[in-house]
C-alpha positions in Angstrom: -96.1 -3.1 0.8 -94.7 -3.7 4.1 -93.3 -0.2 5.5 -90.3 -0.3 7.7 -90.7 0.8 11.5 -90.7 4.6 12.0 -87.5 6.3 13.6 -88.1 8.2 16.4 -85.5 10.6 17.5 -85.6 12.4 20.7 -83.7 14.6 22.6 -81.0 13.9 25.2 -82.0 13.6 28.8 -80.1 15.0 31.5 -79.7 11.2 32.9 -78.4 10.2 29.7 -74.2 9.3 29.5 -72.4 12.0 27.8 -71.8 11.1 24.1 -68.3 11.0 22.5 -67.1 13.7 20.3 -67.0 11.1 17.3 -70.3 9.6 17.7 -71.9 12.2 15.4 -74.4 10.0 13.1 -77.8 9.5 14.7 -77.8 6.2 13.5 -78.5 3.0 15.7 -75.2 2.1 17.6 -74.4 -1.6 18.0 -72.2 -3.3 20.5 -68.9 -5.2 19.3 -69.6 -8.2 21.2 -72.8 -8.7 18.2 -70.4 -8.0 15.3 -69.0 -10.4 13.3 -66.7 -8.5 12.0 -65.2 -7.7 15.3 -65.9 -11.4 16.3 -63.4 -12.2 13.2 -60.9 -9.7 14.3 -60.8 -10.8 17.9 -59.8 -13.9 17.0 -57.1 -12.9 14.7 -53.4 -13.3 16.1 -53.1 -9.6 16.7 -49.3 -9.8 17.7 -48.3 -11.2 14.4 -49.9 -8.7 12.3 -49.3 -5.4 14.8 -45.6 -6.5 14.9 -44.9 -8.8 11.8 -45.7 -8.4 8.4 -46.2 -11.6 6.2 -43.9 -11.6 2.9 -45.2 -14.3 0.4 -42.0 -15.6 -1.5 -42.8 -18.0 -4.8 -41.3 -21.3 -4.2 -39.1 -22.2 -7.1 -41.1 -25.4 -9.1 -44.6 -25.2 -6.7 -46.8 -22.2 -8.7 -49.6 -23.2 -6.4 -47.9 -22.4 -3.1 -45.9 -19.9 -1.7 -43.7 -19.5 1.2 -44.6 -17.0 3.8 -41.8 -15.3 5.5 -42.4 -12.6 8.4 -40.4 -9.3 8.8 -40.5 -6.9 11.5 -43.5 -3.9 10.9 -41.0 -1.2 11.0 -43.2 1.5 10.7 -45.5 0.0 13.2 -42.3 0.1 15.9 -42.1 3.4 15.1 -45.3 4.3 15.9 -45.4 2.4 19.1 -41.6 4.2 20.3 -43.6 7.6 19.5 -46.9 6.7 21.4 -44.7 5.6 24.4 -41.9 8.3 24.3 -43.4 11.2 22.3 -42.5 12.3 18.9 -38.8 13.4 19.4 -38.0 10.8 22.0 -39.2 8.2 20.3 -37.7 8.4 17.1 -34.5 8.8 18.9 -34.8 5.7 20.8 -36.2 4.2 17.7 -33.1 4.9 15.5 -30.8 3.9 18.4 -32.8 0.6 19.0 -32.3 -0.3 15.2 -28.7 0.7 15.4 -27.7 -1.5 18.1 -29.9 -4.1 16.3 -27.6 -3.8 13.4 -24.4 -3.9 15.3 -25.6 -7.1 17.4 -26.4 -9.0 14.3 -22.7 -7.8 12.6 -20.6 -8.8 15.9 -22.5 -12.5 15.9 -21.4 -12.9 12.3 -18.0 -11.6 12.7 -17.6 -14.0 16.0 -19.0 -17.1 14.2 -18.9 -16.4 10.5 -15.7 -15.2 9.9 -12.4 -16.7 10.1 -10.8 -14.9 12.8 -13.8 -15.6 15.1 -13.2 -12.6 16.9 -15.9 -9.8 18.6 -15.6 -6.3 17.2 -14.1 -4.1 19.5 -13.6 0.0 19.3 -10.0 -0.2 19.1 -7.7 -2.6 17.2 -7.4 -5.7 19.1 -4.0 -6.8 20.3 -1.5 -8.8 17.5 1.1 -9.7 19.9 1.7 -13.6 19.9 5.4 -14.0 20.8 6.6 -13.9 24.7 9.1 -12.0 26.2 12.2 -14.2 25.9 11.4 -14.4 22.4 11.2 -10.1 22.2 14.5 -10.0 23.8 16.4 -12.7 21.8 14.9 -10.6 18.7 16.7 -7.5 20.2 19.8 -9.1 21.0 20.4 -10.7 17.1 19.8 -7.4 16.0 22.0 -5.5 18.1 25.1 -8.2 18.3 24.8 -8.4 14.8 25.6 -4.7 13.9 21.9 -3.9 12.6 21.3 -1.0 15.3 23.7 1.7 14.4 21.7 4.2 17.0 21.6 5.5 20.2 18.4 5.5 20.7 16.9 3.7 24.1 15.8 0.3 23.8 12.1 0.3 25.4 11.7 -0.3 29.2 9.0 -3.0 28.4 11.4 -5.3 26.8 13.0 -5.4 30.5 16.5 -6.2 29.5 18.7 -6.6 32.4 22.2 -6.7 30.5 23.9 -4.3 28.3 24.2 -5.4 24.8 27.3 -5.4 22.8 26.9 -2.8 19.6 29.9 -3.3 17.1 28.0 -0.6 15.0 28.2 1.8 17.4 31.8 3.3 18.7 32.9 3.0 22.2 31.8 6.3 24.2 34.4 8.3 25.5 36.3 8.0 28.4 34.3 9.1 31.2 31.3 9.6 28.9 27.8 8.6 30.9 25.1 7.0 28.8 22.3 9.4 26.9 19.9 7.0 28.1 19.6 6.5 31.6 16.3 4.6 32.6 14.9 5.1 36.4 14.0 1.8 36.3 16.3 -1.5 36.9 16.2 -2.6 33.1 18.5 -1.7 30.6 17.8 0.7 27.9 21.3 2.0 26.0 23.7 -0.8 24.4 27.5 -1.0 25.0 29.3 0.1 22.0 32.4 -1.9 20.6 32.4 -0.6 16.6 34.7 1.3 14.7 35.0 5.5 15.2 33.0 7.5 12.9 34.5 10.7 11.0 31.6 12.8 9.8 32.4 14.3 6.2 33.0 17.4 4.8 31.7 16.9 1.6 32.7 19.6 -1.2 33.0 19.6 -5.2 36.0 19.9 -6.8 36.9 21.7 -9.9 35.5 21.5 -12.5 32.4 20.3 -11.2 32.0 23.2 -8.9 28.4 23.8 -9.8 27.2 20.4 -8.9 26.9 18.5 -5.8 29.5 16.1 -5.5 28.4 12.3 -5.4 28.9 10.5 -2.2 31.9 9.1 -0.4 32.1 4.9 -1.1 31.7 3.4 2.0 29.7 6.4 3.6 26.2 6.1 5.9 23.6 8.3 6.7 23.3 9.0 10.8 19.4 8.7 10.8 20.1 9.7 14.7 21.1 13.4 13.3 18.1 13.6 10.9 15.8 12.7 13.6 16.8 15.4 15.5 15.9 17.9 12.6 13.1 15.9 10.9 11.0 14.0 13.6 7.6 15.7 13.0 5.8 14.5 16.2 9.0 17.3 17.9 7.1 19.8 16.0 10.1 19.9 13.2 9.1 21.5 10.0 9.7 20.0 6.1 11.1 23.2 5.0 13.9 22.8 7.8 14.3 19.0 7.3 15.1 19.4 3.3 17.5 22.1 4.1 19.2 19.8 6.4 19.4 17.5 3.8 20.5 20.0 1.2 23.5 21.5 3.5 25.8 18.6 3.9 28.5 20.6 6.1 26.2 22.6 8.2 24.5 19.6 9.8 26.8 17.0 9.3 25.0 13.7 9.2 27.2 11.3 6.6 30.1 9.5 8.0 32.5 6.7 7.2 33.8 4.2 9.6 37.4 4.1 10.5 39.5 2.1 12.8 40.7 2.9 16.0 44.1 4.4 16.5 45.0 1.2 18.2 43.9 -1.5 16.3 46.1 -3.1 14.2 43.8 -5.6 12.5 41.2 -5.0 10.0 39.3 -8.1 10.6 35.6 -8.3 11.0 33.8 -7.9 14.5 32.8 -12.0 14.9 30.5 -11.9 18.1 31.5 -14.3 20.6 29.8 -17.7 21.6 28.5 -18.7 24.8 29.3 -22.2 26.0 26.6 -22.4 28.8 23.5 -20.3 27.2 20.8 -22.1 25.2 20.7 -22.8 21.6 17.7 -22.1 19.3 18.8 -23.1 15.9 22.1 -21.6 14.9 22.0 -18.9 17.5 23.1 -19.3 21.2 21.4 -16.5 23.5 23.7 -15.2 26.1 20.9 -13.4 28.1 20.1 -14.4 31.7 16.7 -16.5 32.1 13.7 -14.4 32.8 12.5 -14.2 36.6 8.8 -15.3 36.8 7.7 -11.8 37.2 8.7 -11.1 34.1 7.6 -13.6 31.5 4.7 -11.8 30.6 4.0 -8.9 32.5 2.6 -5.8 30.9 2.5 -7.8 27.8 -1.3 -8.2 25.7 -1.5 -11.5 23.9 -3.9 -11.6 20.9 -7.5 -13.1 21.9 -7.7 -16.4 21.7 -4.3 -17.3 20.4 -1.7 -19.5 22.2 2.2 -18.3 22.3 4.4 -18.7 19.5 7.0 -21.5 20.2 10.4 -20.5 21.0 11.7 -18.7 17.9 14.3 -20.3 15.7 17.1 -18.0 14.6 20.0 -18.0 12.3 23.9 -17.7 13.3 25.1 -14.4 13.8 26.7 -12.9 10.6 30.1 -11.0 11.1 29.9 -7.4 11.2 32.2 -5.8 8.5 32.6 -2.0 8.7 33.4 -0.5 4.9 37.4 -0.3 5.3 38.0 -4.2 6.1 36.1 -4.8 2.6 38.0 -6.5 0.1 35.4 -6.0 -2.4 33.4 -3.1 -3.7 29.9 -4.4 -2.4 29.2 -5.7 1.1 27.8 -9.2 0.7 25.8 -8.8 3.7 24.1 -5.4 2.5 23.0 -6.2 -0.7 22.6 -2.9 -3.3 19.3 -4.0 -4.6 15.9 -1.9 -5.5 12.9 -4.3 -5.6 10.0 -2.9 -7.6 6.3 -5.1 -8.0 4.4 -4.4 -10.5 1.2 -5.7 -12.0 0.4 -6.0 -15.6 1.7 -6.5 -18.8 30.7 -1.5 -14.3 32.3 1.5 -12.7 35.6 1.6 -10.9 36.3 -1.0 -7.9 35.6 1.4 -4.8 32.2 2.1 -6.4 29.1 -0.6 -5.3 26.9 -0.3 -8.5 23.2 -1.0 -7.3 20.8 -2.9 -9.1 17.1 -2.8 -10.1 14.8 -5.7 -9.6 11.6 -5.3 -11.0 9.1 -8.1 -10.4 6.2 -8.5 -12.7 3.1 -10.4 -11.8 1.6 -11.0 -15.3 -2.0 -10.5 -15.5 -4.3 -10.3 -12.3 -2.8 -10.6 -8.7 -5.3 -13.8 -8.1 -4.4 -15.6 -11.2 -2.3 -18.8 -11.8 1.1 -18.3 -14.5 1.4 -20.5 -17.1 4.2 -22.2 -17.8 4.6 -19.6 -20.6 4.4 -16.6 -18.7 8.4 -15.9 -18.8 8.5 -15.9 -22.5 5.6 -13.7 -23.0 6.9 -11.2 -20.1 9.5 -10.6 -22.1 7.7 -10.5 -25.2 5.1 -8.3 -23.8 8.1 -5.7 -22.6 9.7 -5.8 -25.7 5.9 -4.5 -27.2 5.6 -1.8 -24.5 7.0 1.4 -25.5 7.5 2.5 -22.0 9.4 -0.4 -21.1 11.4 -1.8 -23.7 14.4 0.9 -23.8 15.2 -0.6 -20.5 15.8 -4.1 -22.7 19.0 -2.1 -24.2 22.4 -3.8 -23.3 23.5 -0.5 -21.7 21.0 -1.3 -18.5 21.6 -5.2 -18.6 23.4 -5.1 -15.5 21.7 -2.8 -13.8 18.0 -3.6 -14.2 16.7 -6.9 -14.3 13.2 -7.9 -14.7 12.0 -11.4 -12.7 8.7 -12.8 -13.0 6.7 -13.0 -9.7 5.1 -16.1 -8.3 3.3 -16.2 -5.5 3.2 -19.5 -4.4 7.0 -20.0 -5.2 8.0 -17.1 -2.9 5.4 -17.8 -0.2 7.0 -21.2 0.1 10.5 -20.0 0.0 9.9 -18.4 3.5 10.7 -20.7 6.3 8.1 -19.0 8.6 5.4 -19.2 6.3 5.9 -22.3 4.1 3.9 -25.1 6.2 0.9 -22.8 7.0 0.0 -20.1 4.5 -2.4 -22.0 2.3 -4.9 -21.7 5.3 -4.7 -18.0 5.4 -6.7 -15.2 3.4 -4.2 -13.9 0.5 -5.7 -10.9 0.1 -6.1 -9.1 4.0 -5.6 -5.2 4.0 -5.9 -4.0 7.5 -8.8 -6.8 8.5 -10.8 -5.8 5.3 -10.5 -10.0 3.6 -11.3 -9.9 -0.6 -11.8 -13.6 -1.1 -10.7 -14.6 -4.2 -13.3 -17.2 -4.8 -12.8 -19.2 -7.8 -10.1 -17.3 -9.5 -7.3 -20.1 -9.3 -9.1 -21.5 -12.6 -8.3 -18.2 -14.5 -4.3 -17.9 -16.1 -2.4 -14.5 -15.6 -2.2 -13.3 -19.3 -1.4 -16.8 -21.1 -4.3 -18.4 -21.9 -4.7 -22.3 -21.9 -4.7 -24.4 -24.2 -8.8 -25.1 -24.7 -8.6 -21.7 -25.9 -9.6 -21.1 -29.8 -7.2 -21.5 -32.1 -4.3 -22.9 -29.0 -2.8 -19.3 -29.3 -2.7 -18.9 -25.4 -4.8 -15.8 -25.8 -8.2 -15.4 -23.4 -10.9 -13.1 -24.6 -12.9 -11.4 -21.8 -15.4 -8.7 -21.3 -15.4 -5.4 -20.2 -17.1 -6.4 -17.5 -14.8 -9.7 -17.0 -12.0 -7.3 -17.1 -13.1 -4.2 -14.7 -14.1 -7.4 -11.9 -11.6 -6.9 -9.1 -10.1 -10.5 -9.5 -9.6 -9.9 -12.7 -7.7 -6.3 -12.7 -4.4 -6.3 -14.5 -3.0 -2.8 -13.0 -4.7 0.2 -12.5 -6.1 2.1 -15.3 -8.3 4.8 -13.2 -9.8 5.7 -9.9 -12.6 3.8 -10.8 -11.0 0.4 -11.7 -8.3 0.8 -9.2 -6.3 -2.8 -8.6 -6.6 -3.4 -4.9 -5.6 -6.9 -5.2 -2.5 -6.0 -6.5 -1.9 -3.3 -3.6 -2.3 -5.8 -0.9 -0.1 -8.3 -2.7 2.5 -5.6 -2.7 2.3 -5.1 0.9 3.1 -8.5 1.6 5.6 -8.8 -1.2 7.8 -6.0 -0.1 8.4 -7.9 3.3 9.1 -11.2 1.2 11.7 -9.4 -1.1 13.5 -7.5 1.4 13.9 -10.9 3.7 15.1 -13.3 1.3 17.3 -11.2 -1.2 18.1 -8.4 0.8 18.1 -4.3 -0.2 15.1 -1.9 -0.3 11.7 -2.2 -1.4 10.4 0.6 -3.5 6.8 1.1 -4.9 6.8 1.6 -8.7 5.5 5.1 -8.7 9.0 6.6 -6.7 11.1 8.7 -8.6 14.8 9.1 -7.3 16.1 12.6 -6.7 19.6 11.8 -5.7 21.9 9.3 -4.9 20.9 6.6 -2.4 24.7 5.3 -1.1 24.3 6.7 2.3 21.2 4.9 2.8 22.3 1.8 1.6 25.5 1.8 3.4 23.0 1.7 6.5 22.7 -1.4 8.4 19.5 -1.6 10.1 16.2 -1.8 8.8 13.8 1.3 8.1 11.0 2.2 6.2 9.1 5.9 6.2 6.4 8.0 8.1 3.1 7.3 6.9 2.5 11.4 6.1 1.6 12.9 9.7 0.7 9.1 10.9 3.1 7.6 13.4 2.3 4.5 11.1 4.7 2.7 8.5 4.4 3.0 4.3 7.2 0.4 3.3 10.0 -2.0 4.7 17.6 -12.9 6.7 16.9 -11.3 10.0 15.5 -11.6 13.1 13.1 -8.8 12.5 11.1 -10.7 9.5 11.0 -13.8 11.5 9.5 -12.2 14.0 7.2 -10.1 11.1 6.1 -13.0 9.3 5.1 -15.4 12.2 3.2 -12.5 13.7 1.1 -11.6 10.1 0.6 -15.3 9.9 -1.2 -15.6 13.3 -3.3 -12.1 12.5 -4.2 -13.6 8.9 -1.4 -12.9 6.9 -2.3 -8.8 7.2 0.8 -7.5 5.9 -1.2 -3.8 5.5 1.5 -0.7 6.8 -0.7 0.4 10.0 -1.2 -3.2 10.7 2.7 -3.9 10.6 3.2 -0.7 13.2 0.9 -2.3 15.8 2.8 -5.8 15.3 6.3 -3.9 15.9 4.5 -1.2 18.4 3.0 -4.0 20.8 6.3 -6.4 20.8 8.5 -3.4 21.7 11.0 -3.3 18.7 9.5 -0.5 16.8 13.2 0.9 17.1 14.8 -2.3 15.3 12.4 -1.3 11.9 13.5 2.4 11.9 10.4 5.4 11.0 11.7 7.7 8.9 9.8 11.1 8.4 8.1 11.2 5.1 10.1 14.5 4.2 13.0 12.2 3.0 10.7 10.6 0.5 8.1 13.5 -0.5 4.7 13.6 -1.6 2.6 16.3 -2.4 -0.9 17.0 -4.2 0.1 18.9 -6.8 2.6 17.1 -8.7 0.6 16.7 -11.9 -1.8 19.6 -11.3 -0.2 22.6 -9.6 -2.8 25.3 -9.0 -3.3 28.3 -11.4 -1.7 30.4 -8.7 2.0 28.5 -9.0 1.0 27.0 -12.4 4.3 28.7 -13.6 6.8 27.5 -11.0 7.5 24.1 -12.2 9.1 25.0 -15.3 11.0 28.1 -14.1 12.7 26.2 -11.0 12.8 23.1 -13.3 14.2 19.4 -11.3 16.8 21.5 -9.1 13.8 23.2 -7.3 11.9 20.4 -6.5 12.5 18.8 -3.4 16.0 19.6 -3.4 17.5 17.1 -0.8 15.0 14.7 -0.4 16.0 11.1 -1.4 12.9 10.4 -3.3 9.2 11.2 -4.4 6.4 9.2 -4.3 3.5 9.9 -6.3 1.0 7.4 -4.7 -0.9 5.6 -6.9 -1.5 8.0 -10.0 -0.5 5.3 -12.2 -3.1 6.1 -14.8 -2.1 9.6 -15.3 0.2 10.6 -18.0 3.1 12.5 -16.6 3.0 14.9 -19.9 -0.4 15.0 -21.8 0.7 16.9 -24.5 3.2 14.4 -25.2 2.5 11.2 -23.8 5.5 9.0 -25.4 8.8 8.6 -24.8 10.7 11.0 -26.3 14.3 9.0 -26.0 16.5 10.5 -29.3 16.8 8.4 -32.8 18.4 5.4 -30.5 14.8 4.5 -29.4 12.8 5.9 -32.2 11.0 2.6 -32.6 9.4 2.3 -29.5 8.8 6.3 -29.7 7.0 5.8 -33.3 4.8 2.7 -31.2 3.7 4.9 -28.7 2.7 8.0 -30.8 0.8 5.6 -32.8 -1.1 4.6 -29.6 -1.9 7.9 -28.9 -2.8 8.7 -31.9 -5.4 5.6 -32.1 -6.6 6.6 -28.9 -7.3 10.0 -29.9 -9.1 8.6 -32.7 -11.1 6.2 -30.6 -12.1 8.9 -28.4 -13.6 11.2 -31.1 -15.2 8.6 -32.8 -16.8 7.7 -29.8 -17.6 11.2 -29.6 -19.1 11.6 -32.9 -21.4 8.6 -32.0 -22.5 10.1 -28.8 -23.4 13.3 -31.1 -25.3 11.5 -33.3 -27.6 9.7 -30.8 -28.5 12.7 -28.9 -29.3 14.5 -32.7 -31.6 11.4 -33.6 -29.7 10.9 -36.6 -28.5 7.4 -35.6 -25.3 5.5 -34.0 -23.4 3.0 -34.4 -19.7 2.2 -36.2 -18.6 3.3 -39.4 -15.7 1.2 -39.6 -16.7 -0.9 -42.2 -17.6 2.0 -44.5 -15.0 3.5 -47.3 -15.8 6.7 -45.8 -15.9 8.6 -42.3 -17.1 12.1 -40.5 -14.8 14.1 -39.3 -15.7 16.6 -36.3 -17.5 19.0 -38.2 -19.9 15.8 -40.2 -17.8 16.4 -43.3 -17.5 12.7 -45.1 -13.8 12.2 -45.8 -11.9 9.2 -47.4 -9.8 6.9 -45.1 -6.8 8.0 -47.3 -7.9 12.1 -46.1 -8.3 11.0 -42.7 -4.9 9.3 -42.1 -3.4 12.0 -44.1 -5.2 14.7 -41.5 -3.9 12.7 -38.5 -0.4 12.5 -40.2 -0.5 16.3 -40.0 -1.4 16.3 -36.6 1.3 14.4 -35.3 3.9 16.7 -37.0 1.7 20.1 -35.7 1.9 18.1 -32.0 5.5 18.8 -32.2 5.3 22.3 -32.4 6.4 24.0 -29.8 3.6 26.5 -30.3 1.3 24.2 -29.6 2.7 22.9 -26.3 1.3 23.8 -23.2 2.6 27.2 -21.3 2.4 26.3 -18.2 4.1 22.7 -17.6 3.5 20.4 -14.4 5.8 19.0 -12.5 5.3 15.7 -13.6 6.0 17.2 -17.4 9.2 19.0 -16.3 10.7 15.6 -14.5 9.9 13.5 -17.1 11.3 15.9 -20.0 14.3 16.2 -17.7 15.2 12.5 -17.7 14.4 12.5 -21.4 17.2 15.4 -22.2 19.6 12.8 -20.0 18.9 10.3 -22.1 19.5 12.0 -25.1 22.7 13.4 -24.0 21.3 16.8 -23.9 22.4 17.7 -20.5 24.1 16.3 -17.3 22.5 14.5 -14.5 22.1 16.5 -10.9 26.0 15.7 -10.1 27.6 16.9 -13.9 27.9 13.4 -14.9 27.0 13.2 -18.9 25.3 9.6 -19.8 28.0 7.2 -21.6 26.3 4.4 -23.9 29.6 2.9 -24.5 29.2 2.9 -28.5 
């Protein structure tokens, strides 16, 4: 038997090299050059193994081979960074490098992969596409047409060198100086040539001395006076602003126009025409041509865009004061309130306003069916909340109209030829692609549906999809497409039909006659921010062309940039939100003040404000304990339908609760709808007749005062106050009772 050679060990000699601390084994050592493993490792490409990790992916249709993709080795990169810079600094350097890498990828994608083709910036990119001569022409058109009844200065950046005649302002007193003097060579004030203003002292007359009086026909609100007491940027408070709006005689802000003593005629003001001015459309500008140094100096054009062609404006309309009208309504100032929603005569001197409710049946990105109009009215009749408005008493006041996005956009001359190449759902630069939603049908169905009844059956997942939502049902199913579409609809409706646009979640708190008589354009401030919340003029043409060049972005914050960069911000007057109040305790008052709504009532709810906007809480019931329209016997049928819907909803919630309890207890689940017996909340078996009798008894008990909530919310107080007015149990805030004409 062969024996292995003996292994000899010896003590280290002084001449031996120092042994590494890690070499604690007494086995013989071999060099790396003689090892096959080390030789194979040296031949392998180390840089790929170290910095990249191969990830094999299956190839469809090829089972024997895989596609190898190399991805960065993040762990190795982190270790290398710590080895070079230390643990803390290395981790920081690695995180910064990762953020920069992601930003570079995002920037390249935004520059070459998006429709805007712009590099991302740390600030908002410029949006201006109009030259200074067009901006001057917009100011000239708005002022001379009487749409600027204000003494606020025209921005210096407009660089006007001649004063514009303003028929909406009275002449200055003899010897008085302009209030807005600019130290530069440019003019910032207008020349008032209009009728004189008489500020009213409004008082109630017997026997209605306990109620405030209605606005005087033809009266106008002076927004300059209101802004002196309500401008939040000048450190004004909401309570002081509302006090000014309540006390009409202490701070006079309502006036009527009267002819001057030397005026013998009450004819409208017709602006003079200039024979030597340039003609653009039907409007002839009388401004002198700009000097070369003033053409685009100080203007920042939109990146990558060309200047717009010279704007074509309509002829100046005549300015007609209220005393010169031969009818109650001014045709140049339609008294129309527009509202946009997704889902299913008085005396001669009183101009009655109208409500136009524009309904988009179905999802915002859907195509209308030819039967949409008839189906819209069928849906209104079926709705217990909307059917009362179809009463003949309201036929001349409330009008339901069908919204058609294509027809509306084609009706705007500034948009009709180019809007199809833009994104319809663009909100502040955030674009939502509607994809193939054009093939869907908005609530009507198509001829291929089963049975041909025009009904489309969708699963819950399809209904909850963003492009299929028809109205917001909760915070989790927010219909953002409809909200974005309404941002555009407000400008289209006001431009085409005139009037005022209001969100459907707005509650009126007083008569709007003074604001409806205001000849200019206004919107209201977005809370504490200097931004807009809502707004056939030059201003409309400017906004449409600018938004078109910015991919149809009508978001209120973006619109505020449009007007600010062009120097036309004062043309679209921004009012404080105290006039159109909003606060977060409308539905759920805090426990410390939960008794205030019922004690103060409607008269104590922001008295002085024009309206209240409860901002995107459509799914919350105003009166949870009595979630139906309680309008009396005249609308009993709608009330019965609403009660049945509330009862069915409660029954469904109870059934779901019982099923979930059974699943948790392990006794099984499933629906019992096909059985002859059911189980109540205690688990006891009851027949269908007994169950129906219980729900009927529940409906009766719901009317008992003892079962009502004690501390009513503001929403409940306002709803029940309005219902009492419609039932004829109380007058409105002006002491007037509703006359049904029956």
